[in-house]
MMTF fields as JSON, N, C-alpha, C and O atoms, coordinates in Angstrom:
{
  "mmtfVersion": "1.0.0",
  "mmtfProducer": "UNKNOWN",
  "numBonds": 391,
  "numAtoms": 392,
  "numGroups": 98,
  "numChains": 1,
  "numModels": 1,
  "chainsPerModel": [1],
  "groupsPerChain": [98],
  "chainIdList": ["A"],
  "bondAtomList": [4, 2, 8, 6, 12, 10, 16, 14, 20, 18, 24, 22, 28, 26, 32, 30, 36, 34, 40, 38, 44, 42, 48, 46, 52, 50, 56, 54, 60, 58, 64, 62, 68, 66, 72, 70, 76, 74, 80, 78, 84, 82, 88, 86, 92, 90, 96, 94, 100, 98, 104, 102, 108, 106, 112, 110, 116, 114, 120, 118, 124, 122, 128, 126, 132, 130, 136, 134, 140, 138, 144, 142, 148, 146, 152, 150, 156, 154, 160, 158, 164, 162, 168, 166, 172, 170, 176, 174, 180, 178, 184, 182, 188, 186, 192, 190, 196, 194, 200, 198, 204, 202, 208, 206, 212, 210, 216, 214, 220, 218, 224, 222, 228, 226, 232, 230, 236, 234, 240, 238, 244, 242, 248, 246, 252, 250, 256, 254, 260, 258, 264, 262, 268, 266, 272, 270, 276, 274, 280, 278, 284, 282, 288, 286, 292, 290, 296, 294, 300, 298, 304, 302, 308, 306, 312, 310, 316, 314, 320, 318, 324, 322, 328, 326, 332, 330, 336, 334, 340, 338, 344, 342, 348, 346, 352, 350, 356, 354, 360, 358, 364, 362, 368, 366, 372, 370, 376, 374, 380, 378, 384, 382, 388, 386],
  "bondOrderList": [1, 1, 1, 1, 1, 1, 1, 1, 1, 1, 1, 1, 1, 1, 1, 1, 1, 1, 1, 1, 1, 1, 1, 1, 1, 1, 1, 1, 1, 1, 1, 1, 1, 1, 1, 1, 1, 1, 1, 1, 1, 1, 1, 1, 1, 1, 1, 1, 1, 1, 1, 1, 1, 1, 1, 1, 1, 1, 1, 1, 1, 1, 1, 1, 1, 1, 1, 1, 1, 1, 1, 1, 1, 1, 1, 1, 1, 1, 1, 1, 1, 1, 1, 1, 1, 1, 1, 1, 1, 1, 1, 1, 1, 1, 1, 1, 1],
  "groupList": [{"groupName": "UNK", "atomNameList": ["N", "CA", "C", "O"], "elementList": ["N", "C", "C", "O"], "formalChargeList": [0, 0, 0, 0], "bondAtomList": [1, 0, 2, 1, 3, 2], "bondOrderList": [1, 1, 2], "singleLetterCode": "X", "chemCompType": "L-PEPTIDE LINKING"}],
  "groupTypeList": [0, 0, 0, 0, 0, 0, 0, 0, 0, 0, 0, 0, 0, 0, 0, 0, 0, 0, 0, 0, 0, 0, 0, 0, 0, 0, 0, 0, 0, 0, 0, 0, 0, 0, 0, 0, 0, 0, 0, 0, 0, 0, 0, 0, 0, 0, 0, 0, 0, 0, 0, 0, 0, 0, 0, 0, 0, 0, 0, 0, 0, 0, 0, 0, 0, 0, 0, 0, 0, 0, 0, 0, 0, 0, 0, 0, 0, 0, 0, 0, 0, 0, 0, 0, 0, 0, 0, 0, 0, 0, 0, 0, 0, 0, 0, 0, 0, 0],
  "groupIdList": [1, 2, 3, 4, 5, 6, 7, 8, 9, 10, 11, 12, 13, 14, 15, 16, 17, 18, 19, 20, 21, 22, 23, 24, 25, 26, 27, 28, 29, 30, 31, 32, 33, 34, 35, 36, 37, 38, 39, 40, 41, 42, 43, 44, 45, 46, 47, 48, 49, 50, 51, 52, 53, 54, 55, 56, 57, 58, 59, 60, 61, 62, 63, 64, 65, 66, 67, 68, 69, 70, 71, 72, 73, 74, 75, 76, 77, 78, 79, 80, 81, 82, 83, 84, 85, 86, 87, 88, 89, 90, 91, 92, 93, 94, 95, 96, 97, 98],
  "secStructList": [7, 7, 7, 7, 2, 2, 2, 2, 2, 2, 2, 2, 2, 2, 2, 6, 1, 2, 2, 2, 2, 2, 2, 2, 2, 2, 2, 2, 2, 2, 2, 2, 2, 2, 2, 6, 7, 7, 2, 2, 2, 2, 2, 2, 2, 7, 7, 7, 7, 7, 7, 7, 7, 7, 7, 4, 4, 4, 4, 6, 6, 7, 3, 3, 3, 3, 3, 1, 1, 7, 2, 2, 2, 2, 2, 2, 2, 2, 2, 2, 2, 2, 2, 6, 6, 7, 3, 3, 3, 3, 3, 7, 7, 7, 7, 6, 6, 7],
  "xCoordList": [0.861, -0.019, 0.965, 1.769, 0.795, 1.416, 0.773, -0.44, 1.795, 1.267, 1.576, 2.719, 0.683, 0.632, 1.486, 1.619, 2.069, 2.875, 1.995, 2.428, 0.779, 0.025, -0.009, 0.252, -0.394, -0.527, 0.764, 0.683, 1.891, 3.145, 3.547, 4.182, 3.158, 3.214, 2.411, 2.92, 1.05, 0.202, 0.837, 0.793, 1.497, 1.869, 3.155, 3.335, 4.01, 5.025, 4.674, 5.334, 3.5, 3.016, 2.422, 2.469, 1.997, 1.428, 2.688, 2.636, 3.795, 4.931, 5.522, 6.05, 5.58, 6.538, 5.473, 5.857, 4.331, 3.548, 4.268, 4.976, 4.06, 4.653, 4.239, 5.068, 2.769, 2.252, 2.652, 2.922, 2.768, 3.506, 4.665, 5.016, 5.467, 6.998, 7.107, 8.01, 6.254, 6.184, 6.044, 6.833, 4.812, 4.645, 5.781, 6.231, 6.268, 7.694, 8.812, 9.61, 8.857, 9.981, 9.613, 10.508, 8.499, 7.938, 8.286, 8.948, 7.726, 8.099, 9.328, 9.688, 10.214, 11.474, 12.26, 13.039, 11.828, 12.44, 11.788, 12.423, 10.54, 9.833, 10.791, 11.387, 10.81, 11.59, 13.087, 13.654, 13.754, 15.002, 15.335, 16.333, 14.172, 14.131, 13.899, 14.456, 12.976, 12.274, 13.444, 13.819, 14.046, 15.103, 16.642, 17.589, 16.762, 18.032, 18.939, 20.139, 18.439, 19.161, 19.05, 18.057, 20.096, 20.309, 20.326, 21.271, 19.3, 19.082, 20.301, 20.718, 20.974, 21.86, 23.133, 23.988, 23.318, 24.518, 24.4, 25.437, 23.344, 23.231, 23.412, 24.131, 22.861, 23.109, 24.511, 24.946, 25.252, 26.73, 27.458, 28.418, 27.234, 27.823, 27.547, 28.364, 26.594, 26.33, 26.779, 26.57, 27.429, 27.863, 27.411, 27.796, 26.528, 26.056, 27.289, 28.052, 27.301, 28.661, 28.182, 27.007, 29.015, 28.956, 28.43, 28.991, 27.35, 26.662, 27.236, 27.137, 27.702, 28.318, 27.258, 26.708, 27.013, 26.286, 26.681, 27.882, 25.777, 26.331, 25.586, 24.358, 26.406, 26.071, 26.288, 27.127, 25.367, 25.566, 26.866, 27.194, 27.687, 28.972, 29.922, 30.807, 29.603, 30.384, 29.881, 30.491, 28.939, 28.491, 29.575, 29.707, 30.302, 31.338, 32.392, 32.805, 32.918, 33.766, 33.356, 34.179, 32.083, 31.695, 30.939, 30.128, 31.172, 30.526, 29.677, 30.19, 28.29, 27.309, 27.475, 27.405, 27.687, 27.835, 26.741, 26.248, 26.35, 25.09, 25.532, 26.613, 24.488, 24.759, 23.701, 22.962, 23.785, 23.149, 21.697, 20.911, 21.287, 19.869, 19.983, 21.035, 18.632, 18.533, 19.195, 19.232, 19.738, 20.14, 19.663, 20.312, 18.191, 17.26, 17.101, 16.834, 17.273, 17.022, 18.147, 18.126, 19.316, 20.619, 20.941, 21.644, 20.293, 20.411, 19.521, 19.856, 18.361, 17.159, 17.857, 18.017, 18.223, 18.803, 20.017, 20.038, 20.985, 22.213, 21.677, 22.122, 20.791, 20.126, 19.537, 19.721, 18.865, 17.97, 19.068, 19.139, 19.917, 21.037, 21.764, 21.855, 22.281, 23.077, 22.327, 22.891, 21.046, 20.235, 20.259, 20.194, 20.331, 20.179, 21.768, 22.031, 22.566, 24.078, 25.011, 26.154, 24.555, 25.484, 26.398, 26.014, 27.374, 28.358, 28.168, 28.333, 27.852, 27.323, 28.34, 28.919, 28.467, 29.075, 28.249, 27.725, 28.139, 27.471, 28.433, 29.202, 28.455, 29.229, 28.742, 27.586, 29.693, 29.141, 28.814, 29.574, 27.905, 27.29, 28.21, 28.516, 28.635, 29.5, 28.877, 27.68, 29.577, 28.977, 29.282, 29.941, 28.806, 29.034, 30.472, 30.892, 31.214, 32.84, 33.622, 34.772, 33.034, 33.964, 34.313, 35.051],
  "yCoordList": [-1.215, -0.008, 1.263, 1.467, 2.03, 3.34, 4.394, 4.56, 5.165, 6.298, 7.491, 7.676, 8.329, 9.861, 10.658, 10.384, 11.654, 12.689, 13.364, 13.498, 13.809, 14.272, 13.359, 13.757, 11.947, 11.16, 10.9, 10.5, 11.13, 10.807, 12.069, 11.924, 13.275, 14.436, 14.504, 14.743, 14.295, 14.17, 13.305, 13.715, 11.92, 11.143, 11.767, 11.571, 12.502, 13.185, 13.986, 14.082, 14.753, 15.844, 15.143, 15.7, 14.173, 13.367, 12.788, 12.818, 12.274, 11.871, 12.952, 12.764, 14.013, 15.302, 15.909, 16.951, 15.488, 16.043, 15.69, 14.691, 16.455, 16.167, 15.133, 14.322, 14.749, 13.46, 12.457, 11.419, 12.441, 11.084, 10.843, 9.754, 12.033, 11.804, 11.433, 10.651, 11.896, 11.343, 9.962, 9.33, 9.27, 7.842, 7.178, 6.156, 7.647, 6.94, 6.925, 5.989, 7.737, 7.714, 6.885, 6.134, 6.743, 5.834, 4.359, 3.554, 4.14, 2.796, 2.457, 1.426, 3.372, 3.155, 2.666, 1.716, 3.63, 3.438, 1.96, 1.327, 1.495, 0.267, -0.835, -1.655, -0.649, -1.899, -2.123, -3.204, -0.807, -1.085, -1.682, -2.349, -1.287, -2.03, -3.576, -4.397, -3.866, -5.472, -6.122, -7.22, -5.521, -6.535, -6.226, -6.942, -5.13, -4.846, -4.304, -4.581, -3.593, -3.045, -1.338, -0.697, -0.925, 0.573, 1.055, 0.784, 1.799, 2.282, 3.237, 3.241, 4.09, 4.696, 3.967, 4.427, 2.8, 2.002, 1.519, 1.578, 1.101, 0.566, 1.691, 1.518, 2.819, 3.948, 4.521, 5.155, 4.254, 4.665, 3.763, 4.282, 2.594, 1.74, 1.937, 1.55, 2.443, 2.836, 4.246, 5.192, 4.249, 5.651, 5.624, 4.724, 6.65, 6.591, 7.024, 7.97, 6.234, 6.43, 7.892, 8.261, 8.458, 9.75, 9.184, 8.303, 9.796, 9.419, 10.452, 11.675, 9.933, 10.755, 10.794, 9.733, 11.744, 11.726, 11.077, 11.136, 10.311, 9.694, 10.433, 10.407, 11.121, 11.917, 11.212, 10.358, 11.768, 11.193, 11.089, 10.166, 12.096, 12.248, 10.905, 10.467, 10.351, 9.13, 8.005, 6.972, 7.89, 6.491, 5.798, 4.574, 6.561, 5.655, 5.088, 4.015, 5.49, 4.887, 4.412, 4.216, 4.245, 3.655, 2.396, 2.477, 1.159, -0.2, -0.414, -0.469, -0.546, -1.231, -2.718, -3.532, -3.002, -4.469, -4.961, -4.336, -6.021, -6.677, -8.092, -8.493, -8.933, -10.222, -10.924, -10.244, -12.24, -13.063, -13.122, -13.646, -12.639, -13.135, -14.224, -14.862, -14.645, -15.775, -15.365, -14.176, -16.357, -16.123, -15.172, -14.237, -15.464, -14.593, -13.169, -12.269, -13.013, -11.462, -10.861, -9.643, -11.508, -10.871, -10.418, -9.44, -11.312, -10.877, -9.749, -8.882, -9.795, -8.895, -7.478, -6.572, -7.298, -6.244, -5.717, -4.55, -6.621, -6.317, -5.519, -4.409, -6.134, -5.658, -4.235, -3.277, -4.293, -2.949, -1.809, -0.839, -2.05, -0.983, -0.767, 0.404, -1.671, -1.553, -0.538, 0.37, -0.898, -0.131, 1.335, 2.219, 1.727, 3.027, 3.797, 4.964, 2.888, 3.607, 3.222, 3.68, 2.263, 2.075, 0.798, 0.049, 0.624, -0.362, -1.362, -0.973, -2.533, -3.506, -4.815, -5.21, -5.431, -6.504, -7.384, -6.848, -8.619, -9.641, -10.314, -11.161, -10.036, -10.56, -12.204, -12.517, -13.069, -14.439, -15.025, -14.787, -15.7, -16.195, -17.38, -18.249, -17.426, -18.59, -19.812, -19.882, -20.844, -22.189, -22.869, -22.285, -23.971, -24.442, -25.018, -25.265, -25.205, -25.586, -24.434, -24.539, -23.286, -22.074, -21.728, -20.763],
  "zCoordList": [-0.011, 0.007, 0.045, 0.955, -1.001, -0.955, -0.255, -0.13, 0.238, 1.025, 0.36, -0.056, 0.212, -0.549, 0.341, 1.534, -0.245, 0.597, 1.608, 2.752, 1.288, 2.441, 3.668, 4.803, 3.314, 4.345, 5.196, 6.357, 4.603, 5.165, 6.047, 7.092, 5.591, 6.423, 7.564, 8.66, 7.41, 8.366, 9.61, 10.771, 9.179, 10.161, 10.891, 12.093, 10.14, 10.844, 11.75, 12.784, 11.514, 12.353, 13.702, 14.799, 13.539, 14.823, 15.487, 16.717, 14.964, 15.861, 16.399, 17.495, 15.945, 16.574, 17.617, 18.148, 17.968, 18.959, 20.35, 20.476, 21.211, 22.859, 23.218, 23.632, 23.2, 23.964, 23.167, 23.77, 22.058, 21.277, 21.757, 22.211, 21.679, 22.206, 23.484, 23.781, 24.439, 25.638, 25.802, 26.504, 25.031, 24.994, 24.375, 24.893, 23.349, 22.608, 23.775, 23.807, 24.527, 25.627, 26.515, 26.905, 27.022, 28.03, 27.55, 28.205, 26.285, 25.765, 25.834, 26.401, 25.205, 25.231, 26.478, 26.559, 27.516, 28.957, 29.551, 30.395, 29.065, 29.576, 29.119, 29.818, 27.584, 26.969, 27.212, 27.057, 27.671, 28.143, 29.432, 29.702, 30.343, 31.705, 31.623, 32.352, 30.606, 30.587, 29.95, 30.361, 28.976, 28.105, 28.642, 28.318, 29.461, 29.908, 28.786, 28.799, 27.886, 26.789, 26.892, 27.236, 26.572, 26.643, 25.321, 24.581, 24.92, 23.483, 23.237, 22.079, 24.188, 23.896, 23.701, 22.943, 24.373, 24.269, 22.705, 22.044, 22.145, 20.889, 19.984, 19.0, 20.18, 19.117, 19.098, 18.137, 20.282, 20.177, 19.283, 18.713, 19.044, 18.031, 16.754, 15.918, 16.433, 14.926, 14.727, 15.487, 13.592, 13.069, 11.692, 10.946, 11.242, 9.859, 8.91, 9.104, 7.986, 6.981, 6.132, 6.126, 5.602, 4.913, 3.51, 2.86, 3.193, 1.897, 0.719, 0.819, -0.139, -1.275, -2.525, -2.821, -3.121, -4.181, -5.296, -5.563, -6.203, -7.421, -8.523, -8.604, -9.404, -10.412, -11.902, -12.185, -12.706, -14.112, -14.66, -15.406, -14.278, -14.984, -14.533, -15.268, -13.251, -12.705, -13.36, -13.085, -14.155, -14.824, -15.615, -15.594, -16.271, -17.276, -16.477, -16.915, -15.473, -14.502, -13.1, -12.206, -12.972, -11.704, -12.122, -13.045, -11.453, -11.583, -10.383, -9.265, -10.586, -9.7, -9.498, -10.419, -8.3, -7.818, -7.091, -6.152, -7.469, -6.919, -6.842, -7.271, -6.181, -6.088, -4.899, -4.188, -4.853, -3.892, -4.264, -3.474, -5.379, -5.868, -6.536, -6.583, -7.282, -8.175, -9.484, -9.804, -10.277, -11.598, -12.385, -12.853, -12.585, -13.34, -12.932, -13.728, -11.675, -11.1, -11.201, -11.38, -11.119, -11.328, -12.786, -13.04, -13.822, -15.184, -15.569, -16.376, -14.953, -15.237, -14.663, -15.48, -13.446, -12.865, -13.815, -14.204, -14.147, -14.96, -16.364, -16.657, -17.09, -18.186, -18.04, -18.791, -17.029, -16.791, -16.633, -17.387, -15.554, -15.353, -16.646, -17.015, -17.374, -18.472, -19.608, -20.22, -19.714, -20.774, -20.149, -21.003, -18.952, -18.543, -18.647, -18.356, -19.082, -19.136, -18.177, -18.197, -17.17, -15.926, -16.347, -17.247, -15.8, -15.75, -14.552, -13.396, -14.818, -13.709, -13.696, -14.709, -12.376, -12.351, -11.349, -10.373, -11.562, -10.701, -9.727, -10.18, -8.538, -7.432, -7.328, -7.041, -7.578, -7.348, -6.141, -5.203, -5.959, -4.746, -4.286, -5.103, -3.054, -2.641, -2.609, -2.332, -2.872, -2.881, -1.409, -0.549, -1.262, 0.067, 0.376, 1.506, -0.898, -0.732, -0.43, -0.005, -0.635, -0.338, 0.944, 1.144]
}
């Protein structure tokens, strides 16, 4: 089910309300006490990597890697991306002997 932009923005308005924020903080605190997990400790381990923009002028010298899909899905994606001007390479799936 797709959500419209208006629906998403109304949901964001609801989440940003002080009452909802209070309920979320209470739930976070309750879960942390029940499970013995500190959300701060979990969040400190994750550091979001810097996202670099991918521009059209980088297409000729950038290769998109993908793998782990079925044979047909990999070749479908390869064909789609190459028809759009991207270079692609399928990363082989390791076998049980690897």
